C-alpha positions as CSV (number, residue, x, y, z in Angstrom):
1,X,109.4,110.0,91.0
2,X,109.3,111.1,88.0
3,X,107.5,110.3,85.1
4,X,108.3,107.6,81.7
5,X,109.0,109.1,78.6
6,X,106.6,108.0,76.4
7,X,107.9,104.7,74.2
8,X,106.9,101.9,71.9
9,X,106.3,98.4,72.3
10,X,106.2,95.5,70.5
11,X,104.4,92.2,71.1
12,X,106.5,88.6,72.5
13,X,105.8,85.9,70.3
14,X,108.0,82.5,70.6
15,X,111.0,84.1,73.1
16,X,111.5,87.3,70.3
17,X,110.6,90.8,70.5
18,X,108.5,91.4,67.7
19,X,106.3,94.1,65.5
20,X,102.7,93.5,64.6
21,X,102.5,91.5,60.9
22,X,100.4,94.9,60.1
23,X,102.6,97.4,62.1
24,X,100.3,99.4,63.6
25,X,99.7,100.8,67.0
26,X,97.6,102.2,69.8
27,X,98.3,105.0,71.8
28,X,98.2,104.6,75.8
29,X,97.4,107.6,77.7
30,X,98.9,109.1,81.4
31,X,95.6,109.4,83.1
32,X,96.5,111.4,85.0
33,X,97.0,114.1,83.2
34,X,95.8,113.2,80.3
35,X,99.0,113.6,77.8
36,X,100.0,110.7,75.7
37,X,102.3,108.0,77.5
38,X,103.1,105.0,75.2
39,X,102.6,103.8,71.8
40,X,101.8,99.5,72.1
41,X,101.7,97.4,69.2
42,X,98.2,96.7,67.8
43,X,97.9,93.0,67.2
44,X,95.6,91.7,64.7
45,X,94.5,88.1,63.8
46,X,97.2,87.3,62.0
47,X,99.7,87.8,65.3
48,X,97.5,85.9,67.4
49,X,97.9,82.9,64.9
50,X,101.8,83.2,65.2
51,X,101.2,83.8,68.8
52,X,99.4,80.7,69.0
53,X,101.1,78.4,67.1
54,X,104.8,79.3,69.4
55,X,102.4,78.2,72.5
56,X,101.3,75.2,70.9
57,X,104.5,74.0,69.9
58,X,106.0,75.1,73.7
59,X,103.4,73.1,74.8
60,X,103.5,69.9,72.0
61,X,107.7,69.8,72.0
62,X,109.4,72.0,74.4
63,X,110.6,71.9,77.8
64,X,108.5,73.2,79.9
65,X,105.8,70.9,81.3
66,X,108.9,67.9,80.5
67,X,110.9,69.1,82.6
68,X,111.5,68.1,86.2
69,X,108.6,70.1,88.8
70,X,111.4,71.5,91.1
71,X,113.2,73.2,87.6
72,X,110.1,74.9,87.0
73,X,109.5,75.9,90.5
74,X,113.1,77.1,90.5
75,X,112.1,79.6,87.3
76,X,108.9,81.1,89.1
77,X,111.2,81.6,92.4
78,X,113.4,83.8,89.7
79,X,110.6,85.5,88.6
80,X,109.3,86.5,92.1
81,X,112.3,87.7,93.2
82,X,112.8,89.9,89.4
83,X,109.5,91.1,90.9
84,X,110.5,92.4,93.9
85,X,114.2,93.4,92.2
86,X,112.2,95.3,90.1
87,X,109.1,96.6,92.4
88,X,109.9,100.2,91.9
89,X,109.8,100.5,88.7
90,X,106.8,98.2,88.0
91,X,104.5,100.0,90.6
92,X,105.8,103.5,88.4
93,X,105.1,101.9,85.2
94,X,101.8,100.3,86.4
95,X,100.5,103.4,88.2
96,X,101.1,105.9,84.8
97,X,99.1,103.3,82.4
98,X,95.9,102.7,85.1
99,X,96.0,105.8,87.4
100,X,95.5,103.2,90.3
101,X,97.3,105.0,93.2
102,X,101.4,104.4,93.5
103,X,101.6,103.1,97.0
104,X,98.2,100.4,96.7
105,X,100.6,99.5,93.5
106,X,103.8,99.2,95.5
107,X,102.6,97.7,99.2
108,X,99.8,95.7,98.4
109,X,100.0,95.1,94.7
110,X,103.7,94.0,94.1
111,X,104.1,92.5,97.7
112,X,100.6,89.7,96.4
113,X,102.6,89.0,92.6
114,X,105.6,87.9,94.0
115,X,103.6,85.9,97.0
116,X,101.7,84.2,94.3
117,X,104.1,83.0,92.0
118,X,106.3,81.2,95.5
119,X,103.1,79.7,96.7
120,X,102.3,78.2,93.2
121,X,105.8,77.1,93.0
122,X,105.4,75.4,95.7
123,X,102.5,73.3,94.4
124,X,104.7,72.5,91.4
125,X,106.1,69.3,93.5
126,X,102.8,68.8,94.4
127,X,99.9,68.2,91.6
128,X,99.9,65.1,92.9
129,X,97.1,62.3,91.2
130,X,95.5,58.8,93.6
131,X,95.8,55.2,93.0
132,X,92.5,53.4,93.2
133,X,91.0,50.7,93.8
134,X,88.2,49.6,91.3
135,X,84.8,48.3,92.8
136,X,83.7,45.6,90.6
137,X,87.0,44.2,89.4
138,X,88.9,41.7,91.5
139,X,92.2,43.5,93.2
140,X,94.3,41.8,91.8
141,X,93.2,41.6,88.6
142,X,93.9,45.8,88.2
143,X,95.6,49.0,88.7
144,X,94.1,52.0,88.3
145,X,96.0,55.5,89.2
146,X,94.9,59.2,87.7
147,X,97.3,61.8,86.4
148,X,97.2,65.8,86.3
149,X,98.5,66.9,83.5
150,X,98.5,71.1,82.5
151,X,95.3,71.5,80.1
152,X,97.8,73.0,77.1
153,X,97.8,76.4,75.4
154,X,95.6,79.2,77.6
155,X,94.5,82.4,76.4
156,X,94.7,84.4,79.1
157,X,92.4,88.0,78.6
158,X,93.0,90.4,81.6
159,X,91.3,94.0,82.3
160,X,93.1,97.5,82.8
161,X,92.4,97.7,86.5
162,X,95.7,96.6,88.2
163,X,96.8,94.9,85.6
164,X,100.3,94.6,86.7
165,X,98.6,92.3,89.0
166,X,95.9,90.5,87.1
167,X,98.6,89.1,84.5
168,X,100.3,87.5,87.6
169,X,97.2,86.1,89.1
170,X,97.0,84.7,85.9
171,X,100.7,83.5,84.8
172,X,101.0,81.9,88.1
173,X,98.9,79.3,88.5
174,X,99.1,78.8,84.4
175,X,102.7,78.7,84.7
176,X,103.2,76.0,87.2
177,X,100.8,73.9,86.2
178,X,102.8,73.9,82.7
179,X,100.4,75.2,80.1
180,X,101.6,77.6,78.1
181,X,99.7,81.3,77.5
182,X,99.1,83.9,75.5
183,X,98.5,86.6,77.3
184,X,95.7,89.9,75.9
185,X,96.5,92.7,77.4
186,X,93.8,95.4,77.6
187,X,94.7,98.3,75.1
188,X,94.5,101.0,78.1
189,X,96.9,99.0,80.2
190,X,99.4,97.1,78.9
191,X,102.5,98.3,79.7
192,X,103.1,96.8,83.0
193,X,102.7,93.1,81.8
194,X,104.6,93.6,78.6
195,X,107.4,94.5,81.3
196,X,106.5,91.0,83.5
197,X,107.1,89.4,80.3
198,X,110.4,91.4,79.8
199,X,111.1,89.6,83.2
200,X,109.4,86.4,82.8
201,X,111.8,85.6,79.7
202,X,114.5,87.1,82.2
203,X,114.0,84.2,84.9
204,X,114.3,81.8,82.3
205,X,110.6,80.8,80.9
206,X,111.6,78.7,77.8
207,X,110.7,80.5,74.8
208,X,107.1,79.7,73.2
209,X,105.4,79.5,76.9
210,X,104.9,82.8,77.3
211,X,103.3,85.0,74.9
212,X,102.0,88.5,74.6
213,X,99.7,89.9,72.1
214,X,98.3,93.2,72.8
215,X,95.9,95.7,70.7
216,X,92.6,95.9,70.5
217,X,89.5,93.5,72.3
218,X,87.9,92.8,68.2
219,X,91.3,92.7,66.8
220,X,93.5,90.6,69.3
221,X,91.1,89.4,71.9
222,X,88.2,87.8,70.3
223,X,90.3,86.0,67.4
224,X,92.2,84.7,70.6
225,X,89.3,83.7,72.4
226,X,87.8,81.1,69.7
227,X,91.3,80.2,68.1
228,X,90.8,75.8,67.2
229,X,94.1,75.7,69.2
230,X,93.4,77.5,72.3
231,X,92.6,74.3,75.2
232,X,91.7,77.1,77.6
233,X,90.5,80.3,78.5
234,X,90.7,82.0,81.1
235,X,89.5,85.8,81.0
236,X,88.4,89.0,83.7
237,X,86.1,91.6,82.9
238,X,82.2,92.6,82.1
239,X,79.9,90.7,82.4
240,X,78.8,91.5,79.1
241,X,82.3,90.5,77.7
242,X,82.3,87.2,79.4
243,X,79.7,86.2,77.9
244,X,80.8,87.2,74.6
245,X,84.5,85.2,75.4
246,X,82.3,82.0,76.3
247,X,80.4,82.2,72.9
248,X,83.8,82.5,71.3
249,X,85.2,79.1,73.4
250,X,81.8,77.2,73.2
251,X,82.8,76.7,69.2
252,X,86.5,75.0,70.6
253,X,84.8,73.7,73.7
254,X,87.2,75.5,75.0
255,X,87.8,74.7,79.2
256,X,86.7,78.8,80.9
257,X,87.4,80.6,83.8
258,X,85.7,83.6,84.2
259,X,86.2,86.4,87.0
260,X,83.9,89.1,86.2
261,X,81.7,91.9,87.6
262,X,80.2,93.1,91.2
263,X,78.0,95.0,93.2
264,X,78.8,93.9,96.5
265,X,77.0,94.8,99.4
266,X,78.5,96.0,102.5
267,X,76.4,95.9,105.7
268,X,77.0,97.5,109.5
269,X,75.3,96.3,112.1
270,X,74.6,98.7,114.7
271,X,76.5,96.4,116.9
272,X,79.4,97.4,114.9
273,X,82.5,99.6,116.2
274,X,81.9,102.6,113.4
275,X,85.1,104.2,114.4
276,X,86.5,101.1,112.2
277,X,83.8,100.5,109.9
278,X,83.0,103.9,108.5
279,X,87.0,104.0,107.2
280,X,86.1,99.9,106.1
281,X,83.4,100.9,103.8
282,X,85.1,103.7,102.7
283,X,88.2,101.9,101.5
284,X,86.2,99.0,100.4
285,X,84.1,101.4,97.2
286,X,87.5,103.6,97.3
287,X,90.7,101.2,96.5
288,X,91.6,102.0,93.0
289,X,89.5,104.7,92.6
290,X,86.2,102.3,92.9
291,X,87.3,101.1,89.7
292,X,87.3,97.2,91.3
293,X,85.2,94.8,90.6
294,X,84.9,93.6,94.5
295,X,83.5,97.6,95.5
296,X,81.3,97.6,98.3
297,X,79.2,100.0,96.1
298,X,75.9,98.5,98.3
299,X,75.7,100.1,102.0
300,X,73.4,99.1,103.9
301,X,73.4,100.6,107.3
302,X,70.9,99.4,109.9
303,X,68.5,102.2,110.9
304,X,68.9,103.4,114.7
305,X,72.5,103.9,113.0
306,X,72.6,105.2,109.9
307,X,72.6,108.9,110.4
308,X,75.7,108.5,112.3
309,X,77.3,106.6,109.7
310,X,76.1,109.2,107.1
311,X,76.9,111.8,108.6
312,X,80.4,110.5,109.9
313,X,81.1,109.3,105.6
314,X,80.0,112.7,104.8
315,X,82.6,114.7,107.2
316,X,85.1,112.0,105.6
317,X,85.2,112.3,102.3
318,X,86.2,116.1,101.9
319,X,89.5,114.8,103.7
320,X,90.4,112.1,101.0
321,X,93.5,113.3,99.2
322,X,92.9,112.9,95.1
323,X,95.4,113.8,92.8
324,X,97.9,111.7,90.3
325,X,98.2,108.9,90.7
326,X,102.1,108.5,91.0
327,X,101.7,111.4,93.8
328,X,102.7,110.5,97.5
329,X,99.7,110.4,99.6
330,X,96.8,110.1,97.1
331,X,94.1,107.8,98.0
332,X,92.3,108.2,95.3
333,X,93.5,108.6,91.2
334,X,91.7,109.3,88.5
335,X,89.5,106.9,86.1
336,X,91.1,105.4,83.2
337,X,89.5,107.1,81.2
338,X,87.7,110.5,80.4
339,X,85.3,108.1,78.4
340,X,85.0,106.3,81.7
341,X,84.6,109.0,83.8
342,X,81.5,110.2,81.8
343,X,79.7,106.7,82.1
344,X,79.9,107.0,85.9
345,X,79.1,110.8,86.1
346,X,75.3,108.9,83.8
347,X,75.3,106.1,86.8
348,X,75.3,109.6,89.0
349,X,73.3,111.4,86.9
350,X,70.5,108.6,86.7
351,X,70.5,108.4,90.2
352,X,69.7,111.6,90.7
353,X,66.9,111.6,87.8
354,X,65.9,108.2,90.4
355,X,65.3,110.5,93.2
356,X,68.6,110.2,94.4
357,X,70.6,112.8,97.3
358,X,73.8,113.4,97.0
359,X,75.4,113.2,101.0
360,X,78.8,113.9,99.8
361,X,81.5,114.6,96.7
362,X,80.1,114.5,93.0
363,X,82.4,117.2,91.5
364,X,84.4,116.5,88.2
365,X,87.4,117.5,89.3
366,X,91.1,118.6,89.0
367,X,91.8,119.4,85.4
368,X,93.5,117.4,83.5
369,X,93.3,114.6,84.1
370,X,90.3,112.2,84.4
371,X,89.1,112.8,88.0
372,X,85.9,112.5,90.1
373,X,85.2,112.9,93.4
374,X,84.1,110.5,96.0
375,X,80.4,109.9,95.6
376,X,78.3,108.7,98.4
377,X,74.1,108.5,98.0
378,X,71.6,108.7,99.7
379,X,67.6,107.9,99.6
380,X,68.5,105.3,96.8
381,X,66.1,101.9,97.0
382,X,67.0,98.3,95.3
383,X,65.6,98.9,92.3
384,X,67.0,101.8,91.2
385,X,70.2,101.4,87.7
386,X,72.4,102.5,90.6
387,X,71.8,99.8,93.0
388,X,71.5,97.1,90.5
389,X,74.4,98.1,87.9
390,X,77.9,97.6,88.3
391,X,79.4,101.6,88.1
392,X,83.4,100.5,88.4
393,X,83.8,104.5,90.0
394,X,84.2,106.4,93.2
395,X,80.1,105.9,94.4
396,X,78.3,104.6,97.3
397,X,74.5,104.4,98.0
398,X,73.5,104.3,101.2
399,X,70.4,102.6,102.5
400,X,69.2,101.6,106.1
401,X,67.2,98.3,107.0
402,X,66.0,97.1,110.1
403,X,67.0,93.5,110.8
404,X,68.9,90.3,109.9
405,X,67.0,88.9,107.3
406,X,65.7,91.8,105.4
407,X,68.9,93.2,104.6
408,X,70.2,89.4,103.5
409,X,67.2,89.0,101.1
410,X,68.4,92.4,100.0
411,X,72.0,91.8,99.9
412,X,71.0,88.5,98.7
413,X,69.1,90.3,95.1
414,X,71.1,90.6,92.7
415,X,72.6,89.3,89.8
416,X,76.5,89.4,91.0
417,X,77.8,87.5,93.9
418,X,81.1,88.6,93.5
419,X,81.6,89.9,97.5
420,X,80.2,91.3,100.5
421,X,81.2,92.6,103.7
422,X,79.4,92.6,107.7
423,X,80.7,95.2,110.4
424,X,79.3,93.5,113.7
425,X,80.5,92.6,117.2
426,X,78.2,90.0,117.3
427,X,80.2,86.9,116.7
428,X,77.1,84.4,115.4
429,X,75.1,87.5,113.1
430,X,78.9,87.3,111.2
431,X,78.7,83.3,110.5
432,X,75.0,83.6,109.6
433,X,75.6,86.2,107.2
434,X,78.8,84.7,105.9
435,X,76.4,81.2,105.5
436,X,74.4,83.1,104.1
437,X,74.8,85.7,101.5
438,X,75.7,84.2,98.0
439,X,79.1,85.6,96.9
440,X,82.6,84.0,96.7
441,X,84.4,86.1,98.7
442,X,83.1,87.1,102.4
443,X,84.9,90.0,104.6
444,X,83.9,90.2,108.4
445,X,84.9,93.4,109.9
446,X,87.4,93.8,107.6
447,X,87.3,94.1,103.1
448,X,89.2,93.5,100.6
449,X,92.1,91.1,101.9
450,X,93.8,89.3,99.4
451,X,96.1,86.6,100.1
452,X,97.9,84.1,97.8
453,X,96.6,80.6,99.4
454,X,93.1,81.8,99.1
455,X,90.9,81.1,96.8
456,X,89.0,84.3,95.1
457,X,85.9,84.3,92.4
458,X,82.3,84.9,92.3
459,X,78.6,83.2,92.6
460,X,76.5,84.2,89.9
461,X,77.3,85.6,86.9
462,X,80.1,87.0,88.7
463,X,82.4,83.8,87.2
464,X,83.1,80.9,87.2
465,X,86.5,79.1,88.8
466,X,89.1,80.5,91.1
467,X,92.1,82.8,91.2
468,X,94.5,81.9,93.8
469,X,94.7,79.0,95.8
470,X,95.4,75.7,95.5
471,X,91.2,75.9,93.5
472,X,92.9,78.3,90.9
473,X,95.6,75.4,89.5
474,X,91.7,72.7,89.2
475,X,91.5,75.2,86.0
476,X,94.9,74.5,84.5
477,X,95.0,70.8,85.3
478,X,93.0,68.2,83.3
479,X,92.6,65.0,85.5
480,X,93.5,61.5,83.2
481,X,92.8,58.2,84.7
482,X,95.1,55.1,84.0
483,X,94.2,51.5,84.6
484,X,96.5,48.8,83.8
485,X,95.9,44.5,83.6
486,X,98.1,42.8,86.2
487,X,96.6,39.5,84.6
């Protein structure tokens, strides 16, 4: 598997690849090596203006929302087919760009992306309204019905962790609904979204329906989120940035979908199959080296099996293969940047100052590149920063608990509500946990199981709205009530 050579990319505006108005670029680095991987265009406010106007023309005057639903579905199916045909290439681009291990992208993300496009293609012919008998009128005087129509121009701002997957999670429901899009990838990982945009054009998406503006959040993301011609903003990223997006969108009362951070609890009861549970909880926090919003970074273990679970986890950590993300068999790749690795290390150092201890791992390793060994912490209590703030790295805190009521109270003691996991052989306990935990996704004796048909999104400060599933379309559609006099 060879690496791509450094390359330069442009902006996609109105179906054409163009240089930014001011001609700047941003360097992109391979986190596995620290070497320069590419230059991307540094779009600015004037480029955002051109892209939004292209999307507006495509929505108001173009064929996309007016074409037969089945025709729009065929284009989405072709898009999915092209992803399948180019899966090895997309996975290599994405793994070199964001550091997520190649196997996860190729074998998990890419199939999910193609499935989601096909799933949403199926919805294009099923976006139906209702006929409504009026409650206070004579039945023969009026005929009332609703229409579900696309919301309009959508700004989609996606993160750097798993950028290819994040792009399709956003694009698929928007396109199925008939919206037009300006996509803003993270400057740290824009290469896979750019390649996907090429495939969307090749699939037959009309000019102006998908536009891509790369560059920094300040120069491109902020003016896009606050643009008066944007009807909806869909954002995935941190809570702090999400709050700024809310403020920007509020100036135009733009509709919002937010998929934000998490501090997900993962609970092991004493009746769990520990062989399965230990592997599962490690996978929950080490998937994509912990750079995942669902990372199960708060691990609660029932006290009478706590020592055994701790010993098993400590024994497994040294066996985990760490290395370049494109290398076969790697389970933990590099952090996205040296700056981010330093941030994660600061969290760990702060926990040690607060009285926690390292049970396993914790070393900075494998230079060059931005590697950090998986880190398991003990002696953590719920009030420590390490147990309350999102780390976004391969760090898990082990904490004992005694009974069901206690662990549910502690699991819910957070401003986040994205995901949760529980490991138990007691079916009733599993269902009680799933009902009581304040999280948008709950996994029982498994973790990070996603499907195109399954809605995903958080409670509390973990966000608004859903990705995937039929519910994702609700964020890209609006209902119109029509009443016709029959008199």
